[in-house]
Kinemage of the C-alpha trace (Angstrom):
@kinemage 1
@onewidth
@group {chain A} dominant
@subgroup {mainchain}
@vectorlist {calphas} color= white
{ca unk a 1} P -31.621 -5.331 38.146
{ca unk a 2} L -29.509 -6.189 41.215
{ca unk a 3} L -29.656 -9.910 40.347
{ca unk a 4} L -28.647 -9.175 36.747
{ca unk a 5} L -25.408 -7.468 37.742
{ca unk a 6} L -23.746 -10.553 39.324
{ca unk a 7} L -24.881 -12.652 36.354
{ca unk a 8} L -23.376 -10.115 33.940
{ca unk a 9} L -20.122 -9.990 35.924
{ca unk a 10} L -19.914 -13.784 35.941
{ca unk a 11} L -20.496 -13.886 32.174
{ca unk a 12} L -17.737 -11.358 31.589
{ca unk a 13} L -15.356 -13.337 33.805
{ca unk a 14} L -16.097 -16.570 31.919
{ca unk a 15} L -15.547 -14.792 28.585
{ca unk a 16} L -12.249 -13.366 29.803
{ca unk a 17} L -11.042 -16.765 30.986
{ca unk a 18} L -12.100 -18.414 27.731
{ca unk a 19} L -10.372 -15.831 25.534
{ca unk a 20} L -6.991 -16.970 24.216
{ca unk a 21} L -3.940 -15.386 25.799
{ca unk a 22} L -2.228 -12.874 23.542
{ca unk a 23} L 0.807 -14.079 21.639
{ca unk a 24} L 4.156 -13.219 23.188
{ca unk a 25} L 6.093 -10.301 21.716
{ca unk a 26} L 9.657 -10.892 20.575
{ca unk a 27} L 12.295 -8.374 19.533
{ca unk a 28} L 14.656 -9.430 16.766
{ca unk a 29} L 18.157 -9.908 18.153
{ca unk a 30} L 20.055 -8.325 15.264
{ca unk a 31} L 23.435 -9.552 16.514
{ca unk a 32} L 22.253 -13.139 15.992
{ca unk a 33} L 20.108 -12.606 12.902
{ca unk a 34} L 20.825 -11.898 9.247
{ca unk a 35} L 19.124 -10.625 6.101
{ca unk a 36} L 20.831 -11.958 3.001
{ca unk a 37} L 20.240 -12.351 -0.718
{ca unk a 38} L 21.697 -14.117 -3.749
{ca unk a 39} L 21.664 -12.998 -7.398
{ca unk a 40} L 23.199 -14.512 -10.498
{ca unk a 41} L 26.023 -12.578 -12.169
{ca unk a 42} L 26.876 -13.013 -15.850
{ca unk a 43} L 24.644 -16.100 -15.875
{ca unk a 44} L 27.400 -18.423 -14.626
{ca unk a 45} L 27.996 -17.358 -11.006
{ca unk a 46} L 26.205 -16.132 -7.914
{ca unk a 47} L 26.860 -13.037 -5.808
{ca unk a 48} L 25.826 -13.043 -2.160
{ca unk a 49} L 25.062 -9.962 -0.153
{ca unk a 50} L 23.366 -8.777 2.999
{ca unk a 51} L 21.772 -5.808 4.691
{ca unk a 52} L 23.713 -5.176 7.868
{ca unk a 53} L 21.313 -2.742 9.599
{ca unk a 54} L 17.754 -3.812 10.347
{ca unk a 55} L 15.244 -3.994 13.171
{ca unk a 56} L 11.910 -5.595 13.894
{ca unk a 57} L 9.626 -7.514 16.192
{ca unk a 58} L 7.080 -10.283 15.985
{ca unk a 59} L 4.191 -11.848 17.883
{ca unk a 60} L 4.512 -15.601 18.311
{ca unk a 61} L 2.431 -18.370 19.855
{ca unk a 62} L 3.573 -21.904 19.083
{ca unk a 63} L -0.016 -23.136 19.332
{ca unk a 64} L -1.733 -20.447 17.256
{ca unk a 65} L -0.359 -19.372 13.871
{ca unk a 66} L -3.309 -17.008 13.459
{ca unk a 67} L -1.720 -14.825 16.154
{ca unk a 68} L 1.602 -14.471 14.360
{ca unk a 69} L 2.584 -10.961 13.282
{ca unk a 70} L 5.898 -9.702 11.911
{ca unk a 71} L 7.139 -6.182 11.194
{ca unk a 72} L 10.678 -5.413 10.068
{ca unk a 73} L 12.593 -2.445 8.674
{ca unk a 74} L 15.849 -2.640 6.727
{ca unk a 75} L 18.292 0.197 6.128
{ca unk a 76} L 18.813 0.147 2.347
{ca unk a 77} L 22.160 1.933 2.594
{ca unk a 78} L 23.545 -0.909 4.723
{ca unk a 79} L 23.751 -3.214 1.700
{ca unk a 80} L 27.016 -5.155 1.644
{ca unk a 81} L 28.238 -7.464 -1.119
{ca unk a 82} L 31.896 -7.324 -0.138
{ca unk a 83} L 32.788 -4.867 -2.891
{ca unk a 84} L 32.635 -1.134 -2.152
{ca unk a 85} L 32.288 -0.014 -5.773
{ca unk a 86} L 29.453 -2.459 -6.403
{ca unk a 87} L 27.730 -1.466 -3.162
{ca unk a 88} L 27.856 2.224 -4.151
{ca unk a 89} L 26.268 1.290 -7.476
{ca unk a 90} L 23.530 -0.618 -5.663
{ca unk a 91} L 22.841 2.436 -3.498
{ca unk a 92} L 22.539 4.670 -6.574
{ca unk a 93} L 19.485 5.546 -8.666
{ca unk a 94} L 20.199 2.527 -10.888
{ca unk a 95} L 19.077 0.262 -8.063
{ca unk a 96} L 17.881 1.095 -4.529
{ca unk a 97} L 18.152 4.897 -4.790
{ca unk a 98} L 18.715 5.054 -1.048
{ca unk a 99} L 18.690 8.869 -0.849
{ca unk a 100} L 15.019 8.791 -1.907
{ca unk a 101} L 14.009 5.380 -0.514
{ca unk a 102} L 16.088 4.824 2.634
{ca unk a 103} L 14.196 1.817 3.992
{ca unk a 104} L 12.752 -1.527 3.010
{ca unk a 105} L 9.847 -2.756 5.131
{ca unk a 106} L 8.039 -6.034 5.591
{ca unk a 107} L 4.692 -6.571 7.328
{ca unk a 108} L 3.130 -10.018 7.525
{ca unk a 109} L -0.524 -10.648 6.720
{ca unk a 110} L -0.849 -14.322 7.710
{ca unk a 111} L 1.042 -17.530 8.394
{ca unk a 112} L -0.110 -20.942 7.196
{ca unk a 113} L 1.328 -24.264 8.376
{ca unk a 114} L 2.450 -26.372 5.410
{ca unk a 115} L 4.141 -29.239 7.318
{ca unk a 116} L 5.231 -29.855 10.930
{ca unk a 117} L 7.531 -26.956 11.798
{ca unk a 118} L 7.179 -25.395 8.337
{ca unk a 119} L 5.011 -22.465 7.307
{ca unk a 120} L 4.187 -20.091 4.484
{ca unk a 121} L 4.553 -16.534 5.747
{ca unk a 122} L 2.531 -14.113 3.636
{ca unk a 123} L 3.231 -10.413 3.792
{ca unk a 124} L 3.837 -7.143 2.003
{ca unk a 125} L 7.332 -6.033 1.067
{ca unk a 126} L 7.984 -2.381 0.341
{ca unk a 127} L 11.167 -1.688 -1.603
{ca unk a 128} L 12.171 1.269 -3.760
{ca unk a 129} L 8.800 2.847 -2.967
{ca unk a 130} L 6.823 -0.117 -4.328
{ca unk a 131} L 4.741 -2.494 -2.207
{ca unk a 132} L 4.112 -6.054 -3.398
{ca unk a 133} L 2.830 -9.252 -1.768
{ca unk a 134} L 5.475 -11.889 -1.077
{ca unk a 135} L 5.476 -15.370 0.432
{ca unk a 136} L 8.392 -16.704 2.445
{ca unk a 137} L 8.957 -20.358 3.271
{ca unk a 138} L 9.409 -20.275 7.038
{ca unk a 139} L 11.025 -22.913 9.235
{ca unk a 140} L 10.562 -22.828 13.008
{ca unk a 141} L 13.858 -23.822 14.632
{ca unk a 142} L 12.590 -24.075 18.204
{ca unk a 143} L 12.540 -22.252 21.536
{ca unk a 144} L 15.067 -22.151 24.374
{ca unk a 145} L 15.739 -20.465 27.688
{ca unk a 146} L 18.915 -18.405 27.432
{ca unk a 147} L 21.535 -18.103 30.233
{ca unk a 148} L 20.118 -14.708 31.256
{ca unk a 149} L 16.604 -15.916 32.000
{ca unk a 150} L 15.079 -14.933 28.665
{ca unk a 151} L 13.098 -16.950 26.148
{ca unk a 152} L 14.400 -17.106 22.599
{ca unk a 153} L 12.987 -18.564 19.390
{ca unk a 154} L 14.587 -19.047 16.006
{ca unk a 155} L 13.342 -19.070 12.423
{ca unk a 156} L 14.828 -19.505 8.963
{ca unk a 157} L 13.071 -17.984 5.959
{ca unk a 158} L 13.664 -18.007 2.245
{ca unk a 159} L 11.857 -16.791 -0.818
{ca unk a 160} L 12.267 -15.395 -4.308
{ca unk a 161} L 11.289 -12.045 -5.784
{ca unk a 162} L 11.636 -10.397 -9.179
{ca unk a 163} L 13.489 -7.131 -8.593
{ca unk a 164} L 11.846 -5.575 -11.664
{ca unk a 165} L 8.502 -5.794 -9.845
{ca unk a 166} L 9.938 -3.181 -7.488
{ca unk a 167} L 11.336 -0.900 -10.179
{ca unk a 168} L 14.951 -2.117 -9.937
{ca unk a 169} L 15.377 -2.548 -13.677
{ca unk a 170} L 19.026 -1.714 -14.420
{ca unk a 171} L 20.805 -4.340 -16.467
{ca unk a 172} L 23.073 -4.941 -19.446
{ca unk a 173} L 22.534 -7.568 -22.120
{ca unk a 174} L 25.553 -9.731 -22.843
{ca unk a 175} L 26.733 -10.603 -26.340
{ca unk a 176} L 25.454 -14.136 -25.853
{ca unk a 177} L 22.017 -12.843 -24.892
{ca unk a 178} L 22.220 -13.291 -21.135
{ca unk a 179} L 21.911 -10.581 -18.489
{ca unk a 180} L 24.656 -9.068 -16.336
{ca unk a 181} L 22.471 -9.408 -13.228
{ca unk a 182} L 19.541 -11.788 -12.848
{ca unk a 183} L 16.079 -10.355 -12.299
{ca unk a 184} L 15.368 -13.129 -9.804
{ca unk a 185} L 16.656 -12.500 -6.296
{ca unk a 186} L 16.756 -15.213 -3.639
{ca unk a 187} L 16.079 -13.996 -0.095
{ca unk a 188} L 17.734 -15.782 2.841
{ca unk a 189} L 16.829 -14.756 6.399
{ca unk a 190} L 17.832 -16.033 9.815
{ca unk a 191} L 16.014 -14.635 12.827
{ca unk a 192} L 16.582 -15.063 16.540
{ca unk a 193} L 14.024 -13.323 18.715
{ca unk a 194} L 14.072 -12.622 22.441
{ca unk a 195} L 10.788 -12.388 24.309
{ca unk a 196} L 10.005 -8.965 25.668
{ca unk a 197} L 9.312 -8.763 29.403
């Protein structure tokens, strides 16, 4: 029994040394990040907007995409399209119904490399009380040491969702047969993360 204990300890030490180091944790620097979207208006033009209040964090290891994890929360009431009347309408029960559903959330499920520096980020988006799987095309923009001794990484992400899948169904049909607002919404995200110490 006495001889078995050192052997067991040695085996545990080898296993610990062989185990991959955990991915680093990064907080989203909201002052250098953005959550935007684009929708078509009256078929012929596009309206751009953003959510100005959000938070989140992610686990990142440049050598191991299996370790990547992302969680983010968006304040629905912070929607901003540059027009106060339109923004109030978007906050109403016709769209986001922010009094009942104050937050949008995203939680990743996996990341898959599709090309050098490019990935497909799979996850679940919850909006208007409905959760659906989404896939974002993710671009890794690199890592850098900032002037304050921190490590920062950057990503760009884009994807497309159908807002009707999330119960945002308000619309008006135009005389020519088109829709006032497109069902398809393009998502545009820029993220800068700072490694937690």
